[in-house]
C-alpha positions as CSV (number, residue, x, y, z in Angstrom):
1,X,-264.4,-168.6,-89.3
2,X,-266.1,-171.9,-90.3
3,X,-263.8,-174.6,-91.7
4,X,-264.6,-177.2,-94.3
5,X,-262.7,-180.0,-95.9
6,X,-262.5,-181.4,-99.4
7,X,-261.2,-184.9,-99.9
8,X,-259.4,-186.0,-103.1
9,X,-259.5,-189.8,-103.0
10,X,-257.7,-191.6,-105.8
11,X,-258.1,-195.3,-106.6
12,X,-255.3,-197.7,-105.7
13,X,-253.8,-197.4,-109.2
14,X,-254.2,-193.6,-109.3
15,X,-256.3,-193.7,-112.5
16,X,-259.7,-192.6,-111.0
17,X,-260.9,-190.0,-108.6
18,X,-263.8,-190.4,-106.2
19,X,-266.6,-187.9,-107.1
20,X,-270.1,-187.3,-106.0
21,X,-273.1,-185.9,-107.8
22,X,-274.6,-183.1,-105.6
23,X,-278.2,-183.7,-104.6
24,X,-278.7,-180.3,-102.9
25,X,-277.5,-176.7,-103.2
26,X,-275.0,-175.3,-103.5
27,X,-274.0,-176.9,-106.8
28,X,-277.0,-179.2,-107.0
29,X,-276.6,-181.5,-110.0
30,X,-272.9,-180.9,-110.4
31,X,-270.1,-183.3,-109.7
32,X,-267.9,-182.5,-106.7
33,X,-265.4,-184.0,-104.4
34,X,-266.6,-185.3,-101.0
35,X,-266.1,-183.4,-97.8
36,X,-267.8,-181.5,-95.1
37,X,-267.8,-179.2,-92.1
38,X,-265.0,-179.1,-89.5
39,X,-266.7,-179.3,-86.1
40,X,-265.8,-177.1,-83.1
41,X,-262.9,-178.8,-81.2
42,X,-262.0,-181.1,-84.1
43,X,-258.7,-180.9,-85.9
44,X,-258.7,-180.7,-89.7
45,X,-257.4,-184.2,-90.2
46,X,-259.8,-185.7,-87.7
47,X,-262.6,-184.0,-89.5
48,X,-261.3,-185.2,-92.9
49,X,-261.3,-188.9,-91.8
50,X,-264.7,-188.5,-90.1
51,X,-266.3,-187.0,-93.1
52,X,-264.7,-189.5,-95.5
53,X,-266.1,-192.4,-93.5
54,X,-269.6,-190.8,-93.1
55,X,-269.9,-189.9,-96.7
56,X,-268.2,-192.9,-98.4
57,X,-267.6,-195.7,-95.8
58,X,-263.9,-195.4,-96.5
59,X,-262.0,-195.8,-93.2
60,X,-258.7,-194.6,-92.0
61,X,-257.3,-198.1,-92.6
62,X,-258.2,-197.8,-96.3
63,X,-256.3,-194.6,-97.0
64,X,-253.7,-192.2,-95.7
65,X,-254.7,-188.6,-96.1
66,X,-252.2,-185.8,-96.8
67,X,-252.9,-182.1,-96.3
68,X,-252.5,-180.6,-99.8
69,X,-253.6,-177.0,-99.6
70,X,-256.0,-174.5,-98.1
71,X,-258.4,-171.9,-99.5
72,X,-259.4,-169.0,-97.3
73,X,-262.6,-167.0,-98.2
74,X,-262.4,-163.9,-96.0
75,X,-265.5,-162.3,-97.3
76,X,-267.5,-165.5,-96.7
77,X,-265.8,-166.0,-93.4
78,X,-264.8,-169.6,-94.1
79,X,-261.8,-171.7,-95.2
80,X,-261.4,-175.0,-96.9
81,X,-258.7,-177.6,-96.2
82,X,-257.9,-179.9,-99.1
83,X,-256.7,-183.5,-98.4
84,X,-255.5,-186.1,-100.9
85,X,-255.2,-189.8,-100.5
86,X,-254.6,-193.0,-102.5
87,X,-256.5,-196.1,-101.6
88,X,-254.4,-198.9,-100.1
89,X,-256.8,-201.5,-101.6
90,X,-260.0,-201.6,-103.6
91,X,-263.0,-200.7,-101.5
92,X,-266.8,-200.5,-102.0
93,X,-268.0,-196.9,-101.5
94,X,-271.4,-196.1,-100.2
95,X,-273.1,-193.1,-98.8
96,X,-276.5,-191.4,-98.4
97,X,-275.6,-187.8,-98.8
98,X,-274.7,-187.7,-102.5
99,X,-274.4,-190.2,-105.4
100,X,-270.9,-191.5,-105.4
101,X,-268.9,-192.6,-108.5
102,X,-265.3,-193.1,-109.7
103,X,-264.3,-190.6,-112.5
104,X,-261.6,-191.2,-115.0
105,X,-259.0,-188.4,-114.9
106,X,-259.3,-187.5,-118.6
107,X,-262.2,-185.1,-118.0
108,X,-262.2,-181.3,-118.1
109,X,-262.5,-180.6,-114.4
110,X,-262.4,-176.9,-115.1
111,X,-265.8,-177.1,-116.8
112,X,-268.1,-175.2,-114.4
113,X,-271.2,-176.5,-116.2
114,X,-270.3,-180.0,-115.0
115,X,-268.1,-179.5,-111.8
116,X,-268.6,-177.5,-108.7
117,X,-266.1,-175.1,-107.2
118,X,-265.5,-172.5,-109.9
119,X,-262.6,-174.5,-111.4
120,X,-261.0,-175.4,-108.1
121,X,-261.3,-179.1,-108.7
122,X,-259.2,-178.8,-111.9
123,X,-256.6,-176.7,-110.0
124,X,-256.4,-179.2,-107.2
125,X,-255.9,-182.1,-109.7
126,X,-253.1,-180.1,-111.4
127,X,-251.4,-179.6,-108.0
128,X,-251.6,-183.4,-107.3
129,X,-250.2,-184.1,-110.7
130,X,-247.2,-182.0,-110.0
131,X,-246.3,-183.9,-106.9
132,X,-247.9,-187.3,-107.1
133,X,-244.7,-189.2,-108.0
134,X,-243.0,-187.9,-104.9
135,X,-246.1,-187.8,-102.7
136,X,-246.8,-191.5,-102.7
137,X,-244.4,-194.4,-102.5
138,X,-245.0,-197.8,-104.1
139,X,-246.6,-199.1,-100.9
140,X,-249.2,-196.3,-100.7
141,X,-247.8,-194.4,-97.8
142,X,-246.4,-190.9,-97.8
143,X,-242.7,-190.5,-98.6
144,X,-240.9,-189.4,-95.5
145,X,-240.4,-185.6,-95.4
146,X,-243.2,-184.8,-97.8
């Protein structure tokens, strides 16, 4: 079963989410979260940091990722690991694969005419909203035990 990751990267002040405009199918022209394929022999978290750096130039020193949830698609023989992180500092993002931008959080992320993933982005944001106060401490690291 092929694994993929999706990376929810929030700005330092948690008021914006890093998005990309897809340049190819699937979801060409729609906004999406960054992410990619988990390679053979690679752990999910290793893949998440590698994809994040490849697609955005954000390094492991810039953000701590937390494994939020998974989606398994048995009929498509794949799964998706979802990671969330809050930037420790302001960074310049750059990448060649898709057009990157920071989105305000007051959007309708369930709108499938604008966002990829059949509403999953909206669902993931709602999950983060339920736990974000306990997920991150004031110094941008995970709270112990979370």
